[in-house]
N, CA and C atoms as an extended XYZ file, in Angstrom:
546
Properties=species:S:1:pos:R:3:atomname:S:1:resname:S:1:resid:I:1 pbc="F F F"
N        57.325     -109.827       30.979 N   GLY     1
C        56.844     -108.818       30.986 CA  GLY     1
C        57.059     -107.713       32.085 C   GLY     1
N        56.566     -106.515       32.233 N   TYR     2
C        56.886     -105.585       33.157 CA  TYR     2
C        55.739     -105.466       34.175 C   TYR     2
N        56.063     -105.648       35.566 N   TYR     3
C        55.014     -105.507       36.250 CA  TYR     3
C        55.092     -104.237       37.209 C   TYR     3
N        53.817     -103.576       37.102 N   TYR     4
C        53.318     -102.267       37.852 CA  TYR     4
C        52.466     -102.644       39.022 C   TYR     4
N        52.935     -102.101       40.190 N   SER     5
C        52.302     -102.368       41.459 CA  SER     5
C        50.847     -101.466       41.362 C   SER     5
N        50.911     -100.248       40.596 N   ALA     6
C        49.698      -99.659       40.506 CA  ALA     6
C        48.675      -99.727       39.356 C   ALA     6
N        47.619      -99.325       39.583 N   CYS     7
C        46.519      -99.761       38.423 CA  CYS     7
C        45.705      -98.258       38.708 C   CYS     7
N        45.284      -97.660       37.677 N   ASP     8
C        44.646      -96.586       37.720 CA  ASP     8
C        43.147      -96.552       37.167 C   ASP     8
N        42.603      -97.914       37.016 N   GLY     9
C        41.405      -98.137       36.390 CA  GLY     9
C        41.025      -97.892       34.965 C   GLY     9
N        42.057      -97.279       34.125 N   TYR    10
C        41.918      -97.169       32.687 CA  TYR    10
C        42.697      -98.109       31.842 C   TYR    10
N        43.109      -99.201       32.456 N   GLU    11
C        43.866     -100.423       31.778 CA  GLU    11
C        42.852     -100.866       30.440 C   GLU    11
N        41.613     -101.003       30.509 N   SER    12
C        40.846     -101.355       29.513 CA  SER    12
C        40.307     -100.262       28.644 C   SER    12
N        40.369      -99.247       29.075 N   SER    13
C        39.978      -97.972       28.083 CA  SER    13
C        40.792      -97.322       27.166 C   SER    13
N        42.125      -97.089       27.761 N   PHE    14
C        43.053      -96.524       27.123 CA  PHE    14
C        43.909      -97.949       26.505 C   PHE    14
N        43.779      -98.129       25.163 N   THR    15
C        44.489      -99.337       24.571 CA  THR    15
C        45.454      -99.105       23.522 C   THR    15
N        46.097      -99.799       23.035 N   ALA    16
C        46.705      -99.658       21.830 CA  ALA    16
C        45.978      -99.404       20.414 C   ALA    16
N        44.778     -100.255       20.500 N   GLU    17
C        44.010     -100.414       19.596 CA  GLU    17
C        43.215      -99.160       19.359 C   GLU    17
N        42.785      -98.527       20.635 N   ARG    18
C        41.996      -97.172       20.653 CA  ARG    18
C        43.080      -96.290       20.123 C   ARG    18
N        44.164      -96.038       20.480 N   ALA    19
C        45.045      -95.172       19.967 CA  ALA    19
C        45.300      -95.073       18.621 C   ALA    19
N        45.281      -96.468       17.888 N   GLU    20
C        45.597      -96.459       16.459 CA  GLU    20
C        44.377      -96.198       15.743 C   GLU    20
N        43.164      -96.103       16.153 N   ASN    21
C        41.854      -95.915       15.542 CA  ASN    21
C        41.082      -94.800       15.759 C   ASN    21
N        41.223      -94.110       16.947 N   MET    22
C        40.161      -93.250       17.560 CA  MET    22
C        40.141      -92.132       16.792 C   MET    22
N        38.932      -91.305       16.897 N   THR    23
C        38.801      -89.833       16.023 CA  THR    23
C        38.980      -88.855       17.353 C   THR    23
N        39.103      -87.655       17.031 N   LEU    24
C        39.377      -86.738       18.019 CA  LEU    24
C        38.206      -86.725       18.805 C   LEU    24
N        36.966      -86.990       18.342 N   SER    25
C        35.736      -86.673       19.275 CA  SER    25
C        35.678      -87.867       20.135 C   SER    25
N        36.210      -89.170       19.828 N   GLU    26
C        36.388      -90.392       20.825 CA  GLU    26
C        37.433      -89.967       21.812 C   GLU    26
N        38.269      -89.575       21.279 N   PHE    27
C        39.488      -89.372       22.484 CA  PHE    27
C        38.904      -88.319       23.373 C   PHE    27
N        38.155      -87.178       23.077 N   ARG    28
C        37.608      -86.323       24.124 CA  ARG    28
C        36.807      -87.013       25.042 C   ARG    28
N        35.739      -87.952       24.407 N   ASP    29
C        35.016      -88.726       25.255 CA  ASP    29
C        35.811      -89.873       26.099 C   ASP    29
N        36.884      -90.127       25.779 N   LEU    30
C        37.604      -91.140       26.506 CA  LEU    30
C        38.208      -90.371       27.704 C   LEU    30
N        38.786      -89.177       27.472 N   ILE    31
C        39.435      -88.587       28.479 CA  ILE    31
C        38.413      -88.209       29.733 C   ILE    31
N        37.105      -88.294       29.430 N   ARG    32
C        36.275      -87.637       30.332 CA  ARG    32
C        35.756      -88.993       31.122 C   ARG    32
N        35.828      -89.996       30.918 N   THR    33
C        35.416      -91.152       31.424 CA  THR    33
C        35.963      -91.497       32.540 C   THR    33
N        35.118      -91.938       33.433 N   GLU    34
C        35.688      -92.419       34.918 CA  GLU    34
C        36.414      -93.646       35.105 C   GLU    34
N        37.324      -93.958       35.708 N   PRO    35
C        38.281      -95.150       35.824 CA  PRO    35
C        37.588      -96.309       36.347 C   PRO    35
N        37.574      -97.371       35.727 N   ALA    36
C        36.911      -98.531       36.328 CA  ALA    36
C        37.400      -98.945       38.141 C   ALA    36
N        36.764      -99.235       38.550 N   THR    37
C        37.130      -99.522       40.089 CA  THR    37
C        36.895     -101.189       40.240 C   THR    37
N        38.303     -101.577       40.742 N   ALA    38
C        38.387     -102.973       40.891 CA  ALA    38
C        39.538     -103.254       41.837 C   ALA    38
N        39.464     -104.175       42.703 N   ALA    39
C        40.684     -104.448       43.596 CA  ALA    39
C        41.622     -105.385       42.852 C   ALA    39
N        42.735     -104.809       42.689 N   THR    40
C        43.981     -105.445       41.936 CA  THR    40
C        45.060     -105.266       42.811 C   THR    40
N        46.148     -106.024       42.686 N   VAL    41
C        47.367     -106.304       42.972 CA  VAL    41
C        48.632     -105.535       42.313 C   VAL    41
N        47.982     -105.234       40.962 N   GLY    42
C        48.977     -104.540       39.814 CA  GLY    42
C        48.657     -104.989       38.700 C   GLY    42
N        49.539     -104.869       37.518 N   LYS    43
C        49.204     -105.053       36.337 CA  LYS    43
C        50.667     -105.521       35.765 C   LYS    43
N        50.536     -106.372       34.569 N   LEU    44
C        51.691     -107.031       34.036 CA  LEU    44
C        51.609     -106.199       32.660 C   LEU    44
N        52.406     -105.670       32.005 N   ALA    45
C        52.597     -105.184       30.636 CA  ALA    45
C        53.581     -106.020       29.884 C   ALA    45
N        52.835     -106.633       29.000 N   THR    46
C        53.633     -107.500       28.096 CA  THR    46
C        54.451     -106.916       26.796 C   THR    46
N        54.316     -105.518       26.491 N   ASP    47
C        54.831     -105.149       25.509 CA  ASP    47
C        55.754     -103.612       26.069 C   ASP    47
N        56.746     -103.288       25.272 N   TYR    48
C        57.170     -101.962       25.691 CA  TYR    48
C        56.784     -100.959       24.917 C   TYR    48
N        55.936     -101.049       23.851 N   ILE    49
C        55.236     -100.077       22.654 CA  ILE    49
C        54.059      -99.425       23.757 C   ILE    49
N        54.193      -98.121       23.758 N   TRP    50
C        52.978      -97.097       24.241 CA  TRP    50
C        52.918      -95.781       23.610 C   TRP    50
N        51.727      -95.288       23.929 N   TYR    51
C        51.246      -94.298       22.954 CA  TYR    51
C        51.073      -92.906       23.933 C   TYR    51
N        51.197      -91.824       23.677 N   ALA    52
C        51.010      -90.666       24.031 CA  ALA    52
C        50.016      -89.668       22.846 C   ALA    52
N        48.693      -89.274       23.363 N   ALA    53
C        47.917      -88.628       22.424 CA  ALA    53
C        47.432      -87.116       23.122 C   ALA    53
N        47.327      -86.225       22.270 N   GLY    54
C        46.951      -84.929       22.709 CA  GLY    54
C        46.366      -84.137       21.703 C   GLY    54
N        45.673      -82.774       21.995 N   VAL    55
C        45.085      -82.139       21.118 CA  VAL    55
C        45.938      -80.997       20.876 C   VAL    55
N        46.295      -80.702       19.525 N   ALA    56
C        46.520      -79.193       19.138 CA  ALA    56
C        46.052      -78.827       18.237 C   ALA    56
N        46.133      -77.378       17.778 N   ASN    57
C        45.491      -76.640       16.812 CA  ASN    57
C        45.867      -77.461       15.556 C   ASN    57
N        44.904      -76.926       14.422 N   ARG    58
C        44.952      -77.560       13.283 CA  ARG    58
C        46.356      -77.270       12.525 C   ARG    58
N        46.707      -76.338       12.456 N   ASP    59
C        47.940      -75.665       11.950 CA  ASP    59
C        49.396      -76.305       12.405 C   ASP    59
N        49.173      -76.625       13.877 N   THR    60
C        50.263      -77.594       14.371 CA  THR    60
C        50.337      -78.879       13.850 C   THR    60
N        49.231      -79.492       13.684 N   GLY    61
C        48.981      -80.828       13.102 CA  GLY    61
C        49.382      -80.906       11.711 C   GLY    61
N        49.081      -79.950       11.142 N   ARG    62
C        49.638      -80.000        9.675 CA  ARG    62
C        51.216      -79.679        9.538 C   ARG    62
N        51.823      -79.104       10.450 N   SER    63
C        53.489      -78.873       10.647 CA  SER    63
C        53.871      -80.140       10.593 C   SER    63
N        53.440      -81.264       11.520 N   LEU    64
C        54.002      -82.276       11.622 CA  LEU    64
C        53.751      -83.229       10.529 C   LEU    64
N        54.953      -84.150       10.497 N   THR    65
C        54.399      -85.305        9.341 CA  THR    65
C        54.675      -86.682       10.103 C   THR    65
N        53.500      -87.484        9.778 N   VAL    66
C        53.537      -88.529       10.264 CA  VAL    66
C        54.492      -89.771        9.603 C   VAL    66
N        54.915      -90.389       10.656 N   GLY    67
C        56.146      -91.361       10.420 CA  GLY    67
C        57.481      -90.855       11.014 C   GLY    67
N        57.533      -89.584       11.035 N   ASN    68
C        58.703      -88.796       11.773 CA  ASN    68
C        58.933      -88.852       13.262 C   ASN    68
N        60.106      -88.784       13.498 N   MET    69
C        60.574      -88.819       15.149 CA  MET    69
C        60.449      -87.281       15.282 C   MET    69
N        59.956      -87.320       17.025 N   TYR    70
C        59.962      -85.881       17.319 CA  TYR    70
C        60.273      -86.020       18.779 C   TYR    70
N        61.247      -85.149       19.356 N   PRO    71
C        61.388      -85.048       20.730 CA  PRO    71
C        60.276      -84.629       21.574 C   PRO    71
N        59.876      -85.632       22.575 N   VAL    72
C        58.591      -85.005       23.296 CA  VAL    72
C        59.091      -85.133       24.500 C   VAL    72
N        58.924      -83.960       25.315 N   THR    73
C        59.428      -83.503       26.932 CA  THR    73
C        58.337      -83.897       27.799 C   THR    73
N        58.625      -84.441       28.804 N   PHE    74
C        57.524      -84.880       29.810 CA  PHE    74
C        57.839      -83.946       31.117 C   PHE    74
N        57.242      -82.958       31.315 N   PRO    75
C        57.608      -82.298       32.501 CA  PRO    75
C        57.302      -82.832       33.909 C   PRO    75
N        56.230      -83.726       33.953 N   TYR    76
C        56.135      -84.442       35.174 CA  TYR    76
C        57.373      -85.812       35.259 C   TYR    76
N        58.133      -85.839       34.585 N   ASN    77
C        59.185      -86.629       34.605 CA  ASN    77
C        60.437      -86.122       34.398 C   ASN    77
N        60.658      -84.888       35.362 N   GLU    78
C        62.000      -83.993       35.325 CA  GLU    78
C        62.332      -83.741       33.804 C   GLU    78
N        61.372      -83.303       33.131 N   ASP    79
C        61.608      -82.898       31.650 CA  ASP    79
C        62.297      -83.782       31.067 C   ASP    79
N        62.118      -85.159       31.262 N   LYS    80
C        62.795      -86.022       30.345 CA  LYS    80
C        62.165      -85.986       29.046 C   LYS    80
N        63.110      -86.097       28.043 N   THR    81
C        62.750      -86.133       26.707 CA  THR    81
C        63.142      -87.126       25.821 C   THR    81
N        61.948      -87.795       25.236 N   LEU    82
C        62.036      -89.166       24.591 CA  LEU    82
C        61.679      -88.826       23.079 C   LEU    82
N        62.656      -89.608       22.300 N   LEU    83
C        62.136      -89.593       20.940 CA  LEU    83
C        60.947      -90.521       20.647 C   LEU    83
N        59.812      -89.964       20.109 N   MET    84
C        58.458      -90.630       19.656 CA  MET    84
C        58.217      -90.569       18.471 C   MET    84
N        57.592      -91.455       17.884 N   LYS    85
C        57.160      -91.368       16.123 CA  LYS    85
C        55.858      -91.003       16.217 C   LYS    85
N        55.516      -90.146       15.479 N   LEU    86
C        53.953      -89.567       15.144 CA  LEU    86
C        53.263      -90.632       14.150 C   LEU    86
N        52.481      -91.265       14.851 N   VAL    87
C        51.669      -92.252       13.844 CA  VAL    87
C        50.390      -91.917       13.271 C   VAL    87
N        49.655      -90.746       13.909 N   ARG    88
C        48.616      -90.382       13.358 CA  ARG    88
C        48.194      -88.628       13.828 C   ARG    88
N        47.642      -88.138       12.654 N   VAL    89
C        47.200      -86.913       12.795 CA  VAL    89
C        45.487      -86.953       12.435 C   VAL    89
N        44.722      -86.659       13.293 N   VAL    90
C        43.390      -86.593       12.877 CA  VAL    90
C        42.795      -85.220       13.249 C   VAL    90
N        42.394      -84.654       11.961 N   GLU    91
C        41.696      -83.157       12.138 CA  GLU    91
C        40.325      -83.291       12.197 C   GLU    91
N        39.920      -82.269       13.209 N   GLU    92
C        38.405      -82.385       13.308 CA  GLU    92
C        38.073      -80.840       13.958 C   GLU    92
N        37.123      -80.245       13.489 N   ASP    93
C        36.705      -78.883       14.045 CA  ASP    93
C        38.017      -77.875       14.229 C   ASP    93
N        38.724      -77.922       13.300 N   GLY    94
C        39.713      -76.744       13.592 CA  GLY    94
C        41.066      -77.328       14.527 C   GLY    94
N        40.669      -78.631       14.970 N   GLN    95
C        41.650      -79.249       15.984 CA  GLN    95
C        42.491      -80.270       15.252 C   GLN    95
N        43.564      -81.012       16.014 N   ALA    96
C        44.089      -82.121       15.301 CA  ALA    96
C        44.468      -83.099       16.608 C   ALA    96
N        44.189      -84.225       16.600 N   LEU    97
C        44.578      -85.202       17.199 CA  LEU    97
C        45.709      -85.867       17.212 C   LEU    97
N        46.815      -85.754       17.926 N   LEU    98
C        48.114      -85.954       17.644 CA  LEU    98
C        48.375      -87.530       18.509 C   LEU    98
N        48.931      -88.656       17.921 N   VAL    99
C        49.401      -89.616       18.553 CA  VAL    99
C        50.757      -90.314       18.349 C   VAL    99
N        51.310      -90.410       19.268 N   PHE   100
C        52.761      -90.666       18.902 CA  PHE   100
C        52.977      -91.928       19.399 C   PHE   100
N        53.992      -92.851       19.230 N   ARG   101
C        54.172      -94.081       19.715 CA  ARG   101
C        55.521      -94.149       20.159 C   ARG   101
N        55.773      -94.458       21.350 N   GLY   102
C        57.112      -94.851       21.879 CA  GLY   102
C        57.417      -96.303       21.966 C   GLY   102
N        58.790      -96.488       21.757 N   ASP   103
C        59.488      -97.854       21.872 CA  ASP   103
C        60.342      -98.077       22.715 C   ASP   103
N        60.331      -97.197       23.583 N   SER   104
C        61.580      -97.368       24.820 CA  SER   104
C        60.691      -97.335       26.078 C   SER   104
N        61.412      -97.845       27.090 N   LEU   105
C        60.921      -98.107       28.168 CA  LEU   105
C        61.918      -97.462       29.374 C   LEU   105
N        61.533      -95.949       29.348 N   PRO   106
C        62.713      -95.248       30.269 CA  PRO   106
C        62.565      -95.584       31.816 C   PRO   106
N        63.703      -95.556       32.489 N   THR   107
C        63.838      -95.945       33.953 CA  THR   107
C        63.136      -94.940       34.624 C   THR   107
N        62.733      -95.095       35.610 N   ASP   108
C        62.169      -94.271       36.415 CA  ASP   108
C        61.284      -93.000       35.948 C   ASP   108
N        60.229      -93.521       35.273 N   PHE   109
C        59.499      -92.754       34.313 CA  PHE   109
C        57.922      -93.036       34.917 C   PHE   109
N        57.156      -91.919       35.328 N   THR   110
C        55.912      -91.932       35.637 CA  THR   110
C        54.924      -92.063       34.445 C   THR   110
N        54.306      -93.241       34.372 N   PHE   111
C        53.279      -93.158       33.103 CA  PHE   111
C        52.009      -92.626       33.751 C   PHE   111
N        51.894      -91.589       34.345 N   THR   112
C        50.449      -90.963       34.523 CA  THR   112
C        49.832      -90.644       33.272 C   THR   112
N        48.245      -91.127       33.313 N   ARG   113
C        47.596      -91.181       32.081 CA  ARG   113
C        47.406      -89.756       31.582 C   ARG   113
N        47.420      -88.925       32.485 N   SER   114
C        47.224      -87.262       31.970 CA  SER   114
C        48.341      -86.533       32.292 C   SER   114
N        49.031      -86.058       31.449 N   GLN   115
C        50.129      -85.205       31.991 CA  GLN   115
C        50.610      -84.134       30.828 C   GLN   115
N        51.146      -83.139       31.019 N   PRO   116
C        51.316      -81.990       29.789 CA  PRO   116
C        52.605      -82.796       29.155 C   PRO   116
N        52.877      -82.258       27.853 N   VAL   117
C        53.927      -82.893       27.140 CA  VAL   117
C        54.413      -81.432       26.403 C   VAL   117
N        55.371      -81.547       25.791 N   SER   118
C        55.908      -80.346       24.766 CA  SER   118
C        56.864      -81.275       23.698 C   SER   118
N        56.476      -80.663       22.618 N   ILE   119
C        56.884      -81.524       21.317 CA  ILE   119
C        57.747      -80.491       20.580 C   ILE   119
N        58.915      -80.767       20.380 N   LEU   120
C        59.806      -79.849       19.425 CA  LEU   120
C        59.655      -80.186       18.039 C   LEU   120
N        58.879      -79.532       17.249 N   TYR   121
C        58.783      -79.739       15.837 CA  TYR   121
C        59.408      -78.865       14.729 C   TYR   121
N        59.978      -77.842       15.375 N   GLU   122
C        60.782      -76.919       14.651 CA  GLU   122
C        61.782      -76.120       15.392 C   GLU   122
N        62.908      -75.870       15.016 N   GLU   123
C        63.935      -75.293       15.524 CA  GLU   123
C        64.478      -74.253       14.679 C   GLU   123
N        64.735      -73.044       15.374 N   CYS   124
C        65.322      -71.856       14.427 CA  CYS   124
C        66.243      -71.191       15.418 C   CYS   124
N        67.489      -70.935       14.717 N   THR   125
C        68.427      -70.160       15.546 CA  THR   125
C        68.851      -68.708       14.639 C   THR   125
N        69.060      -67.726       15.505 N   GLY   126
C        69.411      -66.488       15.005 CA  GLY   126
C        69.863      -65.595       16.168 C   GLY   126
N        69.709      -64.216       15.654 N   LEU   127
C        69.757      -63.369       16.675 CA  LEU   127
C        68.266      -62.498       16.979 C   LEU   127
N        68.348      -62.532       18.091 N   ARG   128
C        66.931      -61.914       18.794 CA  ARG   128
C        67.095      -60.303       18.755 C   ARG   128
N        66.320      -59.539       18.111 N   ILE   129
C        66.400      -58.376       17.931 CA  ILE   129
C        64.954      -57.771       18.523 C   ILE   129
N        65.057      -56.824       19.483 N   PRO   130
C        63.748      -56.177       20.073 CA  PRO   130
C        62.971      -55.467       18.563 C   PRO   130
N        61.855      -55.533       18.700 N   ALA   131
C        61.042      -54.917       17.640 CA  ALA   131
C        61.140      -53.220       17.443 C   ALA   131
N        61.644      -52.986       18.509 N   SER   132
C        61.605      -51.403       18.541 CA  SER   132
C        62.864      -50.905       18.055 C   SER   132
N        64.043      -51.831       17.641 N   ALA   133
C        65.368      -51.774       17.030 CA  ALA   133
C        65.043      -51.766       15.665 C   ALA   133
N        64.180      -52.316       15.043 N   LEU   134
C        64.118      -52.561       13.553 CA  LEU   134
C        63.532      -51.170       12.958 C   LEU   134
N        64.348      -50.947       11.587 N   ARG   135
C        64.142      -49.733       10.855 CA  ARG   135
C        63.937      -50.077        9.396 C   ARG   135
N        63.209      -49.339        8.853 N   ALA   136
C        62.929      -49.655        7.323 CA  ALA   136
C        63.975      -48.531        6.724 C   ALA   136
N        64.570      -48.749        5.921 N   GLN   137
C        65.351      -47.577        4.966 CA  GLN   137
C        65.557      -48.201        3.514 C   GLN   137
N        64.830      -47.387        2.968 N   ASP   138
C        64.707      -47.640        1.118 CA  ASP   138
C        64.037      -48.849        1.050 C   ASP   138
N        63.235      -49.299        1.805 N   GLY   139
C        62.452      -50.472        1.414 CA  GLY   139
C        62.912      -51.647        2.055 C   GLY   139
N        64.227      -51.601        2.798 N   VAL   140
C        64.974      -52.680        3.440 CA  VAL   140
C        64.798      -52.529        4.942 C   VAL   140
N        64.354      -53.705        5.387 N   THR   141
C        64.254      -53.712        7.096 CA  THR   141
C        65.830      -53.965        7.314 C   THR   141
N        66.208      -53.497        8.620 N   GLY   142
C        67.376      -53.588        9.212 CA  GLY   142
C        67.604      -52.830       10.615 C   GLY   142
N        68.800      -52.920       10.955 N   VAL   143
C        69.040      -52.260       12.473 CA  VAL   143
C        70.081      -51.405       12.059 C   VAL   143
N        70.262      -50.482       13.090 N   PHE   144
C        71.606      -49.625       13.245 CA  PHE   144
C        72.452      -50.303       14.336 C   PHE   144
N        73.648      -50.525       13.846 N   ILE   145
C        74.862      -50.972       14.636 CA  ILE   145
C        75.706      -50.062       15.046 C   ILE   145
N        76.365      -50.274       15.906 N   ARG   146
C        77.430      -49.282       16.502 CA  ARG   146
C        78.968      -50.109       16.566 C   ARG   146
N        79.733      -49.538       15.746 N   TYR   147
C        81.198      -49.990       15.490 CA  TYR   147
C        82.182      -49.049       15.829 C   TYR   147
N        82.518      -49.001       17.136 N   GLY   148
C        83.690      -48.131       17.752 CA  GLY   148
C        82.679      -46.824       17.942 C   GLY   148
N        82.801      -45.812       17.326 N   SER   149
C        82.118      -44.606       17.654 CA  SER   149
C        81.323      -44.402       16.402 C   SER   149
N        81.085      -45.172       15.569 N   THR   150
C        80.242      -44.941       14.434 CA  THR   150
C        79.080      -45.798       14.290 C   THR   150
N        77.909      -45.166       13.964 N   VAL   151
C        76.765      -46.122       13.817 CA  VAL   151
C        76.720      -46.321       12.118 C   VAL   151
N        76.656      -47.590       11.857 N   TYR   152
C        76.159      -48.327       10.737 CA  TYR   152
C        74.624      -48.739       10.469 C   TYR   152
N        74.061      -48.765        9.276 N   TYR   153
C        72.929      -49.553        8.783 CA  TYR   153
C        73.070      -50.891        8.644 C   TYR   153
N        72.483      -52.003        8.978 N   ARG   154
C        72.817      -53.215        8.622 CA  ARG   154
C        71.452      -53.881        8.420 C   ARG   154
N        71.099      -54.238        7.108 N   ALA   155
C        69.891      -55.074        6.575 CA  ALA   155
C        69.705      -56.643        7.222 C   ALA   155
N        68.560      -56.756        7.534 N   VAL   156
C        68.576      -58.183        8.294 CA  VAL   156
C        67.464      -59.123        7.537 C   VAL   156
N        67.774      -60.268        7.596 N   ASN   157
C        66.549      -61.395        7.157 CA  ASN   157
C        65.915      -61.776        8.456 C   ASN   157
N        64.470      -61.509        8.272 N   ILE   158
C        63.717      -61.954        9.437 CA  ILE   158
C        63.310      -63.273        9.253 C   ILE   158
N        63.733      -64.139       10.216 N   LEU   159
C        63.217      -65.641        9.989 CA  LEU   159
C        61.965      -65.684       11.045 C   LEU   159
N        61.703      -65.049       12.011 N   LEU   160
C        60.425      -65.279       12.865 CA  LEU   160
C        60.239      -63.849       13.345 C   LEU   160
N        58.849      -63.627       13.481 N   GLU   161
C        58.690      -62.147       14.121 CA  GLU   161
C        57.337      -62.144       15.068 C   GLU   161
N        57.397      -61.373       16.064 N   ASN   162
C        56.079      -61.231       16.825 CA  ASN   162
C        55.871      -59.901       17.227 C   ASN   162
N        55.288      -59.579       18.057 N   GLU   163
C        55.058      -57.878       18.265 CA  GLU   163
C        56.145      -57.293       19.246 C   GLU   163
N        56.723      -58.047       19.920 N   ASP   164
C        58.145      -57.591       20.814 CA  ASP   164
C        59.328      -57.781       20.239 C   ASP   164
N        59.701      -58.885       19.670 N   TRP   165
C        60.958      -58.991       19.031 CA  TRP   165
C        60.801      -60.038       17.744 C   TRP   165
N        62.124      -60.126       17.134 N   CYS   166
C        62.216      -60.809       16.007 CA  CYS   166
C        63.487      -61.582       15.957 C   CYS   166
N        63.305      -62.812       15.458 N   LEU   167
C        64.773      -63.394       15.098 CA  LEU   167
C        65.075      -63.382       14.076 C   LEU   167
N        66.369      -62.946       13.530 N   ALA   168
C        66.945      -62.616       12.337 CA  ALA   168
C        68.072      -63.750       12.008 C   ALA   168
N        68.265      -63.914       10.828 N   GLU   169
C        69.193      -64.779       10.668 CA  GLU   169
C        70.674      -64.307       10.751 C   GLU   169
N        71.447      -65.148       11.337 N   MET   170
C        72.793      -64.942       11.715 CA  MET   170
C        73.681      -64.743       10.437 C   MET   170
N        74.446      -63.861       10.327 N   ASN   171
C        75.461      -64.028        8.887 CA  ASN   171
C        76.991      -63.600        9.351 C   ASN   171
N        77.427      -64.905        9.684 N   PRO   172
C        78.907      -64.432       10.324 CA  PRO   172
C        79.790      -63.890        9.105 C   PRO   172
N        79.417      -64.178        7.886 N   GLU   173
C        80.432      -63.707        6.723 CA  GLU   173
C        79.977      -62.105        6.329 C   GLU   173
N        79.168      -61.476        6.996 N   ALA   174
C        78.611      -60.020        6.542 CA  ALA   174
C        79.783      -59.401        6.688 C   ALA   174
N        80.074      -58.313        5.854 N   ASP   175
C        81.132      -57.460        5.688 CA  ASP   175
C        81.045      -56.595        6.781 C   ASP   175
N        82.353      -56.095        7.207 N   PRO   176
C        82.152      -55.281        8.309 CA  PRO   176
C        82.109      -53.678        7.811 C   PRO   176
N        81.851      -53.085        8.453 N   PRO   177
C        81.759      -51.370        7.938 CA  PRO   177
C        82.959      -51.321        7.354 C   PRO   177
N        82.758      -50.381        6.215 N   GLU   178
C        84.074      -50.051        5.427 CA  GLU   178
C        85.123      -49.530        6.177 C   GLU   178
N        86.387      -50.094        5.973 N   GLY   179
C        87.543      -49.648        6.415 CA  GLY   179
C        87.850      -50.350        8.023 C   GLY   179
N        86.951      -51.234        8.138 N   HIS   180
C        87.219      -51.733        9.565 CA  HIS   180
C        87.088      -53.443        9.447 C   HIS   180
N        87.467      -53.973       10.595 N   GLN   181
C        87.620      -55.523       10.595 CA  GLN   181
C        86.808      -55.806       11.694 C   GLN   181
N        86.116      -56.988       11.703 N   TRP   182
C        85.324      -57.732       12.641 CA  TRP   182
C        86.483      -58.159       13.768 C   TRP   182
């Protein structure tokens, strides 16, 4: 097993069985409980499988696939990123309880019970364009580009958009302006 000299009093509350069966309401109750107080000299972990659970909005929960591996980043651990398997998504009241399982025991990792994490579940690459640069011409959204001393209109395929900027598909094979080479 693995010996840890510190105990936080939650060893009998936060268990693997609970992680695999709890509802969102039970999770909320669990994180509000006070730790048990007992004089201990440490704890012995007999397995290297552990869980991370947290609440996200329902749309995020629906964007993830149970059984898939996701990179989970732990800021309290110098932004260490671990691949973890999503084992459960439980929807309730417009939110989702996400339960991930880890099967690696990283070195120098702080297993603090409550810590923020970020999960990369979708990645998109492209050209970031300020929203103020977008123009509609003949029903087609695009941008004006300058090549040399001439300005051209270039249609863009928007992948992601917010009020300040958009992410447009990169098209390295796009034709250069007539009579020019890139």
